[in-house]
N, C-alpha and C positions, 0 to 999 in steps of 0.2 A: 236451090236449097236455102234453108233458113238457119240462122245461128241464134241460139238463145242461151244466155248464161245461167248457170246454177241449176240445170235440169239434168236428168239421167241421160237423155238423148240430145246431143249437141247439134247434130245435123239432122234436120227434118226435111225429108224429101216427100213432097206431096205427090200423090198418084192421081193422074187425070184420066177419067174413064166414065162412060155412061152418060145418058141424058134422061130427063124426066118428062112425063107426058101428063096432061090433064085430058082424060078420055083419049081421043085420037090426035089431040093437038100438042105439038111440041111446046114445052114450057120454058120460059126464060128464067134463069136463076134469080130467086128473090121475088118472083111474081106473086100476086095475090091469088089464092085459090078461088076459082070462079063460082064456087058454091054448089057445083054439081059435076058429075063425072069422076070416075075412079082415077087415082094417081097410079101411074105405073112407071117402070124403068126399062130402058132398052139400050141398044148399042150406042156408042158415041156418035153424036152429031155435032159437026163443027159449029162454034159460036154458042153452044149450049152444053159443053162438056163440064161435068162435075169434078171438083177437086176434093180429094180425100186425104186425111191425115192417118197414117198407120200407127197404131198404138195398142199394146196388149193383145196382139193377134187379130184385131178387128180394124175396120176402116171407118172413121168418123168424118162425115162431111165437114168441110172447113167453114161452112156457113149454113144458115137456115135457107132451105131451098124454096119454101113458099110460106107465106103468112096468111092471116085472115082465114085460118082453118082451125077447127076445134079438135080437142082431144078425142071427143066422141066420133068425129068424122074419121080420124085415123084409126080408131078402134074398129069401126065397121069395115074398114078396108084391110084390116089385119096387121097394120103397121105398129101397133102398140106392143104386142107380144112377139110379133115376127111372122113374116110370110116369105116364101122363096121368090127370088127374082133372078133373072139371067141378064148379065151385062157382058158384052164382048166375048161371048162364048163360055163364060164361067158362071157358076151358080152361087148365090149368097142367100142367107137369111137376112131380111131387111126389117129393122125395127127402130124404135126410138131409143133414147138413152136408158140404160138399165135402172131399175129401182134401187134405192139405197140399201146396202147390206147393213141392216140394223145391228146385227151381232158384232160385226167387225168395223162398223161405222165407216164403210167405204162407199163412196159415190162414184160411178163411172166417169161422170163429167169432171168432178174435182180431181180424180186420180189422173185422168188424161192431162188436165192442166198442169199437174205437178210433174208429170213425166216429160212433156214436150214444150212446156211453157204456156203461160196464160195470156200472152200478148194478143191484142185485138187484131193485129195484122195477120196472125196465124188463124184465128177462129172467127173473126168478124162478128163478135158477140155484142158489141155496143148497141144499146137501145132496143134490143129484142131478145126474147127468152125462148129457149128450146124446151119443148115438151119432154117429160120423162115418164116412166111407168108408174111412178109413185102416185097413189091416190089416198085420200083420207077424208073423214067426215069431221065437221067442226060446227059448233054452235055460234061461232063468231059471224054476225050478220054482215060484217064488212068483207068477209071472205066467202060467204055462202056455203051451203052444204055440198058435199061431193066435189071437193076441189082437187086439183093436181099440182104437184110441185114442178116448177119450171126453172131452168138453169140459165145463167147469164144475165144480161141486161144492165147490171150495175154500172154507174158512171165511172167508178174507180176500180172495180174488181170484177173479174170474170166469175168469181166464186159466189157472187150474190144470187140468192134464190128469190123467186116470186111465186105467187099463187094465181090460179085461174079456175073458173068454173068449167066443168067438163064440156059444156055446150057453148062456151064463149068463143066467138070469132073476133079476132082483133089483130091489128097490124103489129101489136106488141108481142105476139106469140106466134110460133111457127114450128115447122117440121124440119128437124136436122136428122137425117137418117144415119143409121149405123149398119154396116155390112159385116156379117159373120160368114167367112168362107164355108161352103158346104162340100162334102165329099162328092165324088162322081155319081151322077144320077143313074138309077136302075131304070132302064127303058124297056127291057124284055122280061116278061114274067113267064118262066117255064120251069121244068122239073129241077133245073140246077139251083133254083132259088129256095127249094124246100130245105128246111133245117137252118137256113141263114137267119141271122139276127138283123133286123131292119128298123129304120126310122121312117115312118110314113106321115106325110103332111096332107091336110085338107084345109079348107077355108075355115074350119072350126077349131083346129088345133093339130097336135101331133101325137103319135103313139110309137113306142118302141116295144118290139116283141120278136118272137121266133115265127117264121113262116111254116105253117103246118101243111097247107094245101092251097089250091086255087081253083076257081072255075072261070068261065067266060065273064062272069059278073062280079064275083067276090074274091077277095084275098082272105084266106082263112089263117088266122093267127092263133098261136097257142098261148092264150092268156095275154095279160098286159104287164110288162115290166115297169113302164113309166108312161106318163101322159101329161099333156099340158094344154089348156085352152088358149085361144088367141084373145078371148074376152075374160076379164077378171071375174072370178067366182062362177064361171060358166062350166058346162059339162063338155069336156073335149071330145066326147064320143057322140054327142047328140047330132042326129041327122045323117050320119055316114057309117055308123057301126052298130051292130046288134049282136045279141047272144041269147042262148036258151035261158029262160027264167028272167029275162030282162024286167026290171021293176021290182023284183024280189030282193029285199035288202039283205037276205042271208046268202045270196050268191056271191062267191069270191071270184071276181072277174080276172084276178091275177092267175087263176087256174082254170078258167073257162074258155072254151073255143069262141073266138070273136070273128064275126063276119064283117069285113070292110068292103063297102061299095067301091069297086075299082074306078067307076066313073067320077067319084068324088076325090080321088087321089090327085094332088097337084105336084107332088114331088116325093121321091123315095130313094133312100141310099142305104148301103150296108152300114150297120152300127158296130158295136163292140163285139169282141170275140166271146165265145161260149164261156171261157174261163172267167171273163170279167163280169158276165151276167150271173154266174152261179155263186 
């Protein structure tokens, strides 16, 4: 346990679980990304177990797990907006640090520092920045167009922010994953699921809706309550969902039968109750 003065949580108990892979190869913490192969997470392997700091209902890695990887690399793997992973028998949505809440001026990284302390021995932030979801365009030639905000690095303060181009690979920037616990996975699709409200994930994004029916090939949803892509400004339905009148701008997909390709579903769980949806 760690003791930090002047924070909401005095005793910080890190959770050790899970290991990371580059393709099929076990990665050592802090390794350079080899430039190819998808990053994945699996059960704990001795000598490569990841330490996580619990804060605000999520688990944030206590250090950057790999560097010399670009924001775009992580985007293509699904880790910017989040993709389901399984570690030691439990499921999580794995993503980078959340984008800043502009309205409330809250940054997940800074908020975590405020709650559990900003000491380098807790977060190992010195000399390297963690990618976040924030992107912006700038005409500043020193920062290039399509840059991302990164957190950490500062020699005196963990709150210091830096900028990087979305394709930049450098030892100064890296992937600090955040785990969001997911409800129990639905593995059996049968009549008992009809009428249930579900959240369905694919490699393109996620959809929340009510199950209307199913076939051997499709999950039939009764419109879309909410949806989000894993890629900024992308279509979360592209490549795995279709509907009658697709491409017609006057079609209201919130009230239209949606066909979801079951082979594209990577995770699904029960969502909110009917009262919460209505």
